[in-house]
Chimera marker file (.cmm) of the C-alpha trace (Angstrom):
<marker_set name="trace">
<marker id="1" x="-8.639" y="-29.224" z="3.615" r="1" g="1" b="0" radius="0.5"/>
<marker id="2" x="-11.745" y="-29.443" z="5.787" r="1" g="1" b="0" radius="0.5"/>
<marker id="3" x="-14.630" y="-27.078" z="5.287" r="1" g="1" b="0" radius="0.5"/>
<marker id="4" x="-14.856" y="-24.439" z="7.959" r="1" g="1" b="0" radius="0.5"/>
<marker id="5" x="-18.188" y="-23.404" z="9.308" r="1" g="1" b="0" radius="0.5"/>
<marker id="6" x="-18.875" y="-19.946" z="10.664" r="1" g="1" b="0" radius="0.5"/>
<marker id="7" x="-20.189" y="-20.207" z="14.182" r="1" g="1" b="0" radius="0.5"/>
<marker id="8" x="-22.304" y="-17.236" z="15.197" r="1" g="1" b="0" radius="0.5"/>
<marker id="9" x="-23.604" y="-17.052" z="18.759" r="1" g="1" b="0" radius="0.5"/>
<marker id="10" x="-27.349" y="-16.965" z="18.965" r="1" g="1" b="0" radius="0.5"/>
<marker id="11" x="-28.911" y="-13.566" z="19.574" r="1" g="1" b="0" radius="0.5"/>
<marker id="12" x="-26.675" y="-11.793" z="17.037" r="1" g="1" b="0" radius="0.5"/>
<marker id="13" x="-28.599" y="-11.153" z="13.783" r="1" g="1" b="0" radius="0.5"/>
<marker id="14" x="-26.833" y="-11.091" z="10.429" r="1" g="1" b="0" radius="0.5"/>
<marker id="15" x="-26.265" y="-7.572" z="9.127" r="1" g="1" b="0" radius="0.5"/>
<marker id="16" x="-28.392" y="-6.372" z="6.219" r="1" g="1" b="0" radius="0.5"/>
<marker id="17" x="-25.887" y="-5.535" z="3.484" r="1" g="1" b="0" radius="0.5"/>
<marker id="18" x="-28.411" y="-4.928" z="0.727" r="1" g="1" b="0" radius="0.5"/>
<marker id="19" x="-28.795" y="-1.230" z="1.483" r="1" g="1" b="0" radius="0.5"/>
<marker id="20" x="-25.078" y="-0.475" z="1.943" r="1" g="1" b="0" radius="0.5"/>
<marker id="21" x="-24.758" y="1.289" z="-1.433" r="1" g="1" b="0" radius="0.5"/>
<marker id="22" x="-27.825" y="3.433" z="-0.560" r="1" g="1" b="0" radius="0.5"/>
<marker id="23" x="-26.119" y="4.555" z="2.641" r="1" g="1" b="0" radius="0.5"/>
<marker id="24" x="-23.015" y="5.600" z="0.693" r="1" g="1" b="0" radius="0.5"/>
<marker id="25" x="-25.060" y="7.763" z="-1.665" r="1" g="1" b="0" radius="0.5"/>
<marker id="26" x="-27.088" y="9.402" z="1.125" r="1" g="1" b="0" radius="0.5"/>
<marker id="27" x="-24.314" y="9.880" z="3.692" r="1" g="1" b="0" radius="0.5"/>
<marker id="28" x="-22.426" y="13.146" z="3.237" r="1" g="1" b="0" radius="0.5"/>
<marker id="29" x="-19.729" y="11.933" z="5.637" r="1" g="1" b="0" radius="0.5"/>
<marker id="30" x="-18.745" y="9.016" z="3.378" r="1" g="1" b="0" radius="0.5"/>
<marker id="31" x="-15.836" y="9.866" z="1.072" r="1" g="1" b="0" radius="0.5"/>
<marker id="32" x="-13.847" y="7.616" z="-1.186" r="1" g="1" b="0" radius="0.5"/>
<marker id="33" x="-10.123" y="7.523" z="-0.462" r="1" g="1" b="0" radius="0.5"/>
<marker id="34" x="-8.244" y="10.292" z="-2.191" r="1" g="1" b="0" radius="0.5"/>
<marker id="35" x="-4.781" y="10.246" z="-3.683" r="1" g="1" b="0" radius="0.5"/>
<marker id="36" x="-1.850" y="11.336" z="-1.583" r="1" g="1" b="0" radius="0.5"/>
<marker id="37" x="-0.795" y="14.877" z="-2.097" r="1" g="1" b="0" radius="0.5"/>
<marker id="38" x="2.365" y="15.310" z="-4.070" r="1" g="1" b="0" radius="0.5"/>
<marker id="39" x="5.454" y="16.804" z="-2.500" r="1" g="1" b="0" radius="0.5"/>
<marker id="40" x="5.610" y="20.549" z="-2.454" r="1" g="1" b="0" radius="0.5"/>
<marker id="41" x="7.570" y="22.379" z="-5.088" r="1" g="1" b="0" radius="0.5"/>
<marker id="42" x="10.365" y="23.366" z="-2.708" r="1" g="1" b="0" radius="0.5"/>
<marker id="43" x="12.080" y="19.987" z="-3.171" r="1" g="1" b="0" radius="0.5"/>
<marker id="44" x="13.917" y="19.900" z="-6.471" r="1" g="1" b="0" radius="0.5"/>
<marker id="45" x="15.997" y="16.750" z="-5.894" r="1" g="1" b="0" radius="0.5"/>
<marker id="46" x="19.028" y="18.710" z="-7.113" r="1" g="1" b="0" radius="0.5"/>
<marker id="47" x="21.151" y="17.426" z="-4.218" r="1" g="1" b="0" radius="0.5"/>
<marker id="48" x="20.351" y="13.811" z="-5.006" r="1" g="1" b="0" radius="0.5"/>
<marker id="49" x="21.024" y="14.353" z="-8.705" r="1" g="1" b="0" radius="0.5"/>
<marker id="50" x="24.408" y="15.929" z="-7.958" r="1" g="1" b="0" radius="0.5"/>
<marker id="51" x="25.506" y="13.166" z="-5.580" r="1" g="1" b="0" radius="0.5"/>
<marker id="52" x="24.405" y="10.416" z="-7.957" r="1" g="1" b="0" radius="0.5"/>
<marker id="53" x="26.207" y="12.016" z="-10.864" r="1" g="1" b="0" radius="0.5"/>
<marker id="54" x="29.452" y="12.379" z="-8.917" r="1" g="1" b="0" radius="0.5"/>
<marker id="55" x="29.195" y="8.851" z="-7.462" r="1" g="1" b="0" radius="0.5"/>
<marker id="56" x="28.530" y="7.332" z="-10.899" r="1" g="1" b="0" radius="0.5"/>
<marker id="57" x="31.526" y="8.976" z="-12.536" r="1" g="1" b="0" radius="0.5"/>
<marker id="58" x="33.721" y="8.565" z="-9.426" r="1" g="1" b="0" radius="0.5"/>
<marker id="59" x="34.697" y="12.232" z="-9.591" r="1" g="1" b="0" radius="0.5"/>
<marker id="60" x="37.515" y="13.279" z="-7.232" r="1" g="1" b="0" radius="0.5"/>
<marker id="61" x="36.014" y="15.810" z="-4.819" r="1" g="1" b="0" radius="0.5"/>
<marker id="62" x="37.265" y="18.296" z="-2.262" r="1" g="1" b="0" radius="0.5"/>
<marker id="63" x="35.057" y="18.616" z="0.809" r="1" g="1" b="0" radius="0.5"/>
<marker id="64" x="35.634" y="21.758" z="2.911" r="1" g="1" b="0" radius="0.5"/>
<marker id="65" x="34.499" y="21.219" z="6.486" r="1" g="1" b="0" radius="0.5"/>
<marker id="66" x="33.076" y="23.954" z="8.756" r="1" g="1" b="0" radius="0.5"/>
<marker id="67" x="36.300" y="23.966" z="10.779" r="1" g="1" b="0" radius="0.5"/>
<marker id="68" x="38.374" y="24.748" z="7.644" r="1" g="1" b="0" radius="0.5"/>
<marker id="69" x="39.807" y="21.266" z="7.081" r="1" g="1" b="0" radius="0.5"/>
<marker id="70" x="39.741" y="19.881" z="3.527" r="1" g="1" b="0" radius="0.5"/>
<marker id="71" x="39.132" y="16.256" z="2.563" r="1" g="1" b="0" radius="0.5"/>
<marker id="72" x="40.151" y="14.815" z="-0.807" r="1" g="1" b="0" radius="0.5"/>
<marker id="73" x="38.318" y="11.748" z="-2.062" r="1" g="1" b="0" radius="0.5"/>
<marker id="74" x="35.472" y="10.194" z="-3.980" r="1" g="1" b="0" radius="0.5"/>
<marker id="75" x="31.876" y="10.076" z="-2.729" r="1" g="1" b="0" radius="0.5"/>
<marker id="76" x="30.906" y="6.448" z="-2.268" r="1" g="1" b="0" radius="0.5"/>
<marker id="77" x="27.353" y="6.971" z="-0.919" r="1" g="1" b="0" radius="0.5"/>
<marker id="78" x="25.175" y="9.458" z="0.914" r="1" g="1" b="0" radius="0.5"/>
<marker id="79" x="21.969" y="9.576" z="2.893" r="1" g="1" b="0" radius="0.5"/>
<marker id="80" x="19.863" y="12.332" z="4.429" r="1" g="1" b="0" radius="0.5"/>
<marker id="81" x="22.425" y="13.193" z="7.123" r="1" g="1" b="0" radius="0.5"/>
<marker id="82" x="25.839" y="12.012" z="5.938" r="1" g="1" b="0" radius="0.5"/>
<marker id="83" x="28.257" y="11.437" z="3.072" r="1" g="1" b="0" radius="0.5"/>
<marker id="84" x="30.847" y="8.659" z="2.839" r="1" g="1" b="0" radius="0.5"/>
<marker id="85" x="34.139" y="9.831" z="1.315" r="1" g="1" b="0" radius="0.5"/>
<marker id="86" x="36.665" y="7.205" z="0.053" r="1" g="1" b="0" radius="0.5"/>
<marker id="87" x="40.254" y="8.495" z="0.208" r="1" g="1" b="0" radius="0.5"/>
<marker id="88" x="43.471" y="7.134" z="-1.311" r="1" g="1" b="0" radius="0.5"/>
<marker id="89" x="46.161" y="6.404" z="1.249" r="1" g="1" b="0" radius="0.5"/>
<marker id="90" x="43.966" y="7.490" z="4.148" r="1" g="1" b="0" radius="0.5"/>
<marker id="91" x="40.985" y="6.057" z="6.019" r="1" g="1" b="0" radius="0.5"/>
<marker id="92" x="37.566" y="6.387" z="4.462" r="1" g="1" b="0" radius="0.5"/>
<marker id="93" x="35.332" y="8.838" z="6.322" r="1" g="1" b="0" radius="0.5"/>
<marker id="94" x="31.672" y="9.179" z="7.108" r="1" g="1" b="0" radius="0.5"/>
<marker id="95" x="31.094" y="12.928" z="7.232" r="1" g="1" b="0" radius="0.5"/>
<marker id="96" x="27.946" y="14.429" z="8.721" r="1" g="1" b="0" radius="0.5"/>
<marker id="97" x="26.372" y="16.953" z="6.339" r="1" g="1" b="0" radius="0.5"/>
<marker id="98" x="26.022" y="19.591" z="9.018" r="1" g="1" b="0" radius="0.5"/>
<marker id="99" x="29.823" y="19.594" z="9.318" r="1" g="1" b="0" radius="0.5"/>
<marker id="100" x="30.311" y="20.295" z="5.581" r="1" g="1" b="0" radius="0.5"/>
<marker id="101" x="30.724" y="23.893" z="4.577" r="1" g="1" b="0" radius="0.5"/>
<marker id="102" x="30.836" y="23.169" z="0.838" r="1" g="1" b="0" radius="0.5"/>
<marker id="103" x="32.303" y="20.725" z="-1.712" r="1" g="1" b="0" radius="0.5"/>
<marker id="104" x="33.506" y="20.931" z="-5.242" r="1" g="1" b="0" radius="0.5"/>
<marker id="105" x="35.272" y="18.905" z="-7.927" r="1" g="1" b="0" radius="0.5"/>
<marker id="106" x="39.035" y="18.619" z="-7.555" r="1" g="1" b="0" radius="0.5"/>
<marker id="107" x="39.528" y="19.541" z="-11.228" r="1" g="1" b="0" radius="0.5"/>
<marker id="108" x="37.975" y="22.956" z="-10.529" r="1" g="1" b="0" radius="0.5"/>
<marker id="109" x="40.808" y="23.741" z="-8.131" r="1" g="1" b="0" radius="0.5"/>
<marker id="110" x="43.431" y="23.024" z="-10.779" r="1" g="1" b="0" radius="0.5"/>
<marker id="111" x="41.528" y="25.132" z="-13.311" r="1" g="1" b="0" radius="0.5"/>
<marker id="112" x="41.340" y="28.117" z="-10.981" r="1" g="1" b="0" radius="0.5"/>
<marker id="113" x="45.068" y="28.013" z="-10.213" r="1" g="1" b="0" radius="0.5"/>
<marker id="114" x="46.110" y="27.994" z="-13.881" r="1" g="1" b="0" radius="0.5"/>
<link id1="1" id2="2" r="1" g="1" b="0" radius="0.2"/>
<link id1="2" id2="3" r="1" g="1" b="0" radius="0.2"/>
<link id1="3" id2="4" r="1" g="1" b="0" radius="0.2"/>
<link id1="4" id2="5" r="1" g="1" b="0" radius="0.2"/>
<link id1="5" id2="6" r="1" g="1" b="0" radius="0.2"/>
<link id1="6" id2="7" r="1" g="1" b="0" radius="0.2"/>
<link id1="7" id2="8" r="1" g="1" b="0" radius="0.2"/>
<link id1="8" id2="9" r="1" g="1" b="0" radius="0.2"/>
<link id1="9" id2="10" r="1" g="1" b="0" radius="0.2"/>
<link id1="10" id2="11" r="1" g="1" b="0" radius="0.2"/>
<link id1="11" id2="12" r="1" g="1" b="0" radius="0.2"/>
<link id1="12" id2="13" r="1" g="1" b="0" radius="0.2"/>
<link id1="13" id2="14" r="1" g="1" b="0" radius="0.2"/>
<link id1="14" id2="15" r="1" g="1" b="0" radius="0.2"/>
<link id1="15" id2="16" r="1" g="1" b="0" radius="0.2"/>
<link id1="16" id2="17" r="1" g="1" b="0" radius="0.2"/>
<link id1="17" id2="18" r="1" g="1" b="0" radius="0.2"/>
<link id1="18" id2="19" r="1" g="1" b="0" radius="0.2"/>
<link id1="19" id2="20" r="1" g="1" b="0" radius="0.2"/>
<link id1="20" id2="21" r="1" g="1" b="0" radius="0.2"/>
<link id1="21" id2="22" r="1" g="1" b="0" radius="0.2"/>
<link id1="22" id2="23" r="1" g="1" b="0" radius="0.2"/>
<link id1="23" id2="24" r="1" g="1" b="0" radius="0.2"/>
<link id1="24" id2="25" r="1" g="1" b="0" radius="0.2"/>
<link id1="25" id2="26" r="1" g="1" b="0" radius="0.2"/>
<link id1="26" id2="27" r="1" g="1" b="0" radius="0.2"/>
<link id1="27" id2="28" r="1" g="1" b="0" radius="0.2"/>
<link id1="28" id2="29" r="1" g="1" b="0" radius="0.2"/>
<link id1="29" id2="30" r="1" g="1" b="0" radius="0.2"/>
<link id1="30" id2="31" r="1" g="1" b="0" radius="0.2"/>
<link id1="31" id2="32" r="1" g="1" b="0" radius="0.2"/>
<link id1="32" id2="33" r="1" g="1" b="0" radius="0.2"/>
<link id1="33" id2="34" r="1" g="1" b="0" radius="0.2"/>
<link id1="34" id2="35" r="1" g="1" b="0" radius="0.2"/>
<link id1="35" id2="36" r="1" g="1" b="0" radius="0.2"/>
<link id1="36" id2="37" r="1" g="1" b="0" radius="0.2"/>
<link id1="37" id2="38" r="1" g="1" b="0" radius="0.2"/>
<link id1="38" id2="39" r="1" g="1" b="0" radius="0.2"/>
<link id1="39" id2="40" r="1" g="1" b="0" radius="0.2"/>
<link id1="40" id2="41" r="1" g="1" b="0" radius="0.2"/>
<link id1="41" id2="42" r="1" g="1" b="0" radius="0.2"/>
<link id1="42" id2="43" r="1" g="1" b="0" radius="0.2"/>
<link id1="43" id2="44" r="1" g="1" b="0" radius="0.2"/>
<link id1="44" id2="45" r="1" g="1" b="0" radius="0.2"/>
<link id1="45" id2="46" r="1" g="1" b="0" radius="0.2"/>
<link id1="46" id2="47" r="1" g="1" b="0" radius="0.2"/>
<link id1="47" id2="48" r="1" g="1" b="0" radius="0.2"/>
<link id1="48" id2="49" r="1" g="1" b="0" radius="0.2"/>
<link id1="49" id2="50" r="1" g="1" b="0" radius="0.2"/>
<link id1="50" id2="51" r="1" g="1" b="0" radius="0.2"/>
<link id1="51" id2="52" r="1" g="1" b="0" radius="0.2"/>
<link id1="52" id2="53" r="1" g="1" b="0" radius="0.2"/>
<link id1="53" id2="54" r="1" g="1" b="0" radius="0.2"/>
<link id1="54" id2="55" r="1" g="1" b="0" radius="0.2"/>
<link id1="55" id2="56" r="1" g="1" b="0" radius="0.2"/>
<link id1="56" id2="57" r="1" g="1" b="0" radius="0.2"/>
<link id1="57" id2="58" r="1" g="1" b="0" radius="0.2"/>
<link id1="58" id2="59" r="1" g="1" b="0" radius="0.2"/>
<link id1="59" id2="60" r="1" g="1" b="0" radius="0.2"/>
<link id1="60" id2="61" r="1" g="1" b="0" radius="0.2"/>
<link id1="61" id2="62" r="1" g="1" b="0" radius="0.2"/>
<link id1="62" id2="63" r="1" g="1" b="0" radius="0.2"/>
<link id1="63" id2="64" r="1" g="1" b="0" radius="0.2"/>
<link id1="64" id2="65" r="1" g="1" b="0" radius="0.2"/>
<link id1="65" id2="66" r="1" g="1" b="0" radius="0.2"/>
<link id1="66" id2="67" r="1" g="1" b="0" radius="0.2"/>
<link id1="67" id2="68" r="1" g="1" b="0" radius="0.2"/>
<link id1="68" id2="69" r="1" g="1" b="0" radius="0.2"/>
<link id1="69" id2="70" r="1" g="1" b="0" radius="0.2"/>
<link id1="70" id2="71" r="1" g="1" b="0" radius="0.2"/>
<link id1="71" id2="72" r="1" g="1" b="0" radius="0.2"/>
<link id1="72" id2="73" r="1" g="1" b="0" radius="0.2"/>
<link id1="73" id2="74" r="1" g="1" b="0" radius="0.2"/>
<link id1="74" id2="75" r="1" g="1" b="0" radius="0.2"/>
<link id1="75" id2="76" r="1" g="1" b="0" radius="0.2"/>
<link id1="76" id2="77" r="1" g="1" b="0" radius="0.2"/>
<link id1="77" id2="78" r="1" g="1" b="0" radius="0.2"/>
<link id1="78" id2="79" r="1" g="1" b="0" radius="0.2"/>
<link id1="79" id2="80" r="1" g="1" b="0" radius="0.2"/>
<link id1="80" id2="81" r="1" g="1" b="0" radius="0.2"/>
<link id1="81" id2="82" r="1" g="1" b="0" radius="0.2"/>
<link id1="82" id2="83" r="1" g="1" b="0" radius="0.2"/>
<link id1="83" id2="84" r="1" g="1" b="0" radius="0.2"/>
<link id1="84" id2="85" r="1" g="1" b="0" radius="0.2"/>
<link id1="85" id2="86" r="1" g="1" b="0" radius="0.2"/>
<link id1="86" id2="87" r="1" g="1" b="0" radius="0.2"/>
<link id1="87" id2="88" r="1" g="1" b="0" radius="0.2"/>
<link id1="88" id2="89" r="1" g="1" b="0" radius="0.2"/>
<link id1="89" id2="90" r="1" g="1" b="0" radius="0.2"/>
<link id1="90" id2="91" r="1" g="1" b="0" radius="0.2"/>
<link id1="91" id2="92" r="1" g="1" b="0" radius="0.2"/>
<link id1="92" id2="93" r="1" g="1" b="0" radius="0.2"/>
<link id1="93" id2="94" r="1" g="1" b="0" radius="0.2"/>
<link id1="94" id2="95" r="1" g="1" b="0" radius="0.2"/>
<link id1="95" id2="96" r="1" g="1" b="0" radius="0.2"/>
<link id1="96" id2="97" r="1" g="1" b="0" radius="0.2"/>
<link id1="97" id2="98" r="1" g="1" b="0" radius="0.2"/>
<link id1="98" id2="99" r="1" g="1" b="0" radius="0.2"/>
<link id1="99" id2="100" r="1" g="1" b="0" radius="0.2"/>
<link id1="100" id2="101" r="1" g="1" b="0" radius="0.2"/>
<link id1="101" id2="102" r="1" g="1" b="0" radius="0.2"/>
<link id1="102" id2="103" r="1" g="1" b="0" radius="0.2"/>
<link id1="103" id2="104" r="1" g="1" b="0" radius="0.2"/>
<link id1="104" id2="105" r="1" g="1" b="0" radius="0.2"/>
<link id1="105" id2="106" r="1" g="1" b="0" radius="0.2"/>
<link id1="106" id2="107" r="1" g="1" b="0" radius="0.2"/>
<link id1="107" id2="108" r="1" g="1" b="0" radius="0.2"/>
<link id1="108" id2="109" r="1" g="1" b="0" radius="0.2"/>
<link id1="109" id2="110" r="1" g="1" b="0" radius="0.2"/>
<link id1="110" id2="111" r="1" g="1" b="0" radius="0.2"/>
<link id1="111" id2="112" r="1" g="1" b="0" radius="0.2"/>
<link id1="112" id2="113" r="1" g="1" b="0" radius="0.2"/>
<link id1="113" id2="114" r="1" g="1" b="0" radius="0.2"/>
</marker_set>
C-alpha cells in the first residue's frame, strides 16, 4: 500500500493544538457529552410483558373489538400499533390496537360461567 502524503495548499498554516486542553478548561461553553436521560416513570412495560407472556405460552385469547365482535385465537406477535391473532379454522388477522376494546384469556370465560 503506497504511503499517502497530505497536501496542504500554501497560505494555510497548521493549527496550534498544544493549547487545546487549556481552552477546554477556560471555556465555560465547553461541556463533555452527558448521558441520555432515562425514560420517564410513566412507562412500565406492563403491556409488553403481558403480550410476551401470552405469546410464549400460546394462551388462547378472546379479543373484544370496539364494534362488539369477538375474536378467538392466539397472539402470534405485536408491535406498537397492532396485534396478530392466529385462529383455528379461520384466517389469521392483523388487528389494529385502536380497534380493540379489551382482551382476556379464554379460560377466564369458562371460569366465570361455571
